[in-house]
C-alpha positions as CSV (number, residue, x, y, z in Angstrom):
1,M,-20.8,22.3,3.3
2,E,-18.8,19.1,3.0
3,V,-15.4,18.8,4.6
4,N,-13.4,15.6,4.7
5,L,-12.4,14.3,8.2
6,R,-8.8,15.3,8.0
7,D,-9.6,18.8,7.0
8,F,-12.3,19.1,9.6
9,Y,-9.8,18.2,12.4
10,R,-7.2,20.5,10.9
11,K,-9.5,23.4,10.6
12,Y,-11.9,23.1,13.6
13,L,-9.8,21.3,16.2
14,D,-7.5,24.1,17.4
15,Q,-4.2,22.8,18.8
16,D,-4.2,25.4,21.6
17,K,-7.7,24.7,22.8
18,F,-7.8,20.9,22.4
19,P,-4.2,19.6,22.5
20,N,-5.0,16.1,24.0
21,L,-7.9,15.5,21.7
22,R,-5.9,16.6,18.7
23,K,-3.0,14.3,19.7
24,F,-5.4,11.4,20.1
25,V,-7.0,12.0,16.7
26,V,-3.6,12.2,15.0
27,S,-2.5,8.9,16.5
28,E,-5.8,7.2,15.6
29,M,-5.6,8.4,12.0
30,A,-2.0,7.1,11.8
31,L,-3.1,3.8,13.3
32,F,-6.0,3.4,10.9
33,G,-3.8,4.2,7.9
34,S,-1.1,1.7,8.8
35,K,-3.7,-1.0,9.6
36,Y,-5.3,-0.4,6.2
37,L,-2.0,-0.7,4.4
38,C,-1.1,-3.9,6.3
39,E,-4.6,-5.4,5.5
40,Q,-4.2,-4.5,1.8
41,F,-0.7,-6.0,1.7
42,F,-1.7,-9.3,3.3
43,S,-4.7,-9.5,1.0
44,K,-2.4,-9.3,-2.0
45,M,0.0,-11.8,-0.5
46,G,-2.9,-14.3,0.1
47,F,-4.1,-13.9,-3.5
48,M,-0.6,-14.4,-4.9
49,K,0.1,-17.4,-2.7
50,S,-3.2,-19.1,-3.4
51,S,-3.4,-18.4,-7.2
52,Y,0.1,-19.3,-8.1
53,R,1.3,-21.6,-5.3
54,S,2.7,-24.2,-7.6
55,I,5.0,-21.9,-9.5
56,L,6.1,-19.3,-6.9
57,T,9.5,-19.3,-5.4
58,D,10.4,-17.2,-2.4
59,E,12.1,-14.7,-4.7
60,H,9.0,-14.5,-7.0
61,L,6.7,-13.9,-4.0
62,G,9.0,-11.2,-2.6
63,N,9.3,-9.4,-5.9
64,G,5.6,-9.7,-6.6
65,L,4.7,-8.2,-3.2
66,R,7.2,-5.4,-3.7
67,V,5.6,-4.5,-7.0
68,T,2.0,-4.7,-5.7
69,S,2.8,-2.6,-2.6
70,T,4.5,0.3,-4.3
71,S,2.9,3.4,-5.7
72,I,5.5,3.7,-8.5
73,K,4.0,3.5,-12.0
74,V,5.7,1.1,-14.3
75,N,5.9,1.6,-18.1
76,L,5.3,-2.1,-19.0
77,D,5.6,-1.4,-22.8
78,K,9.1,-0.1,-22.3
79,V,10.1,-3.0,-20.0
80,I,8.8,-5.5,-22.5
81,R,10.5,-3.7,-25.4
82,N,13.9,-3.9,-23.6
83,K,13.7,-7.6,-22.8
84,S,15.2,-9.9,-25.5
85,Q,13.8,-13.0,-23.8
86,L,10.6,-12.8,-21.8
87,H,10.8,-16.4,-20.4
88,I,13.9,-17.8,-18.9
89,S,14.3,-21.5,-19.7
90,H,14.8,-23.8,-16.7
C-alpha cells in the first residue's frame, strides 16, 4: 500500500497521542513548502535577469516575475486578439 507523506501523517499520527510530533511535522512541511516556492521564484528571477538583462526595466522584471509566480492560467490567444498593437514604439 502506497500513501503519500501528508496522508500518512494525517492518517497515522493521531493528534491526541502525538501532539508535539504532529506540531513539529506540520511546521516542517510548511517550512519546506515555502522554501521550495522561494527557490523556484529566485530561479525564475535569475533566468529572467541573465537572459534579458539588456532590455529589462524594473517594471518588466516585476511584471514578469508576477506572471511566472502565479498559478492563474492566461488565455494568450484572447490577450493577443484584444491587442491592437503588440509592440509599443519607443
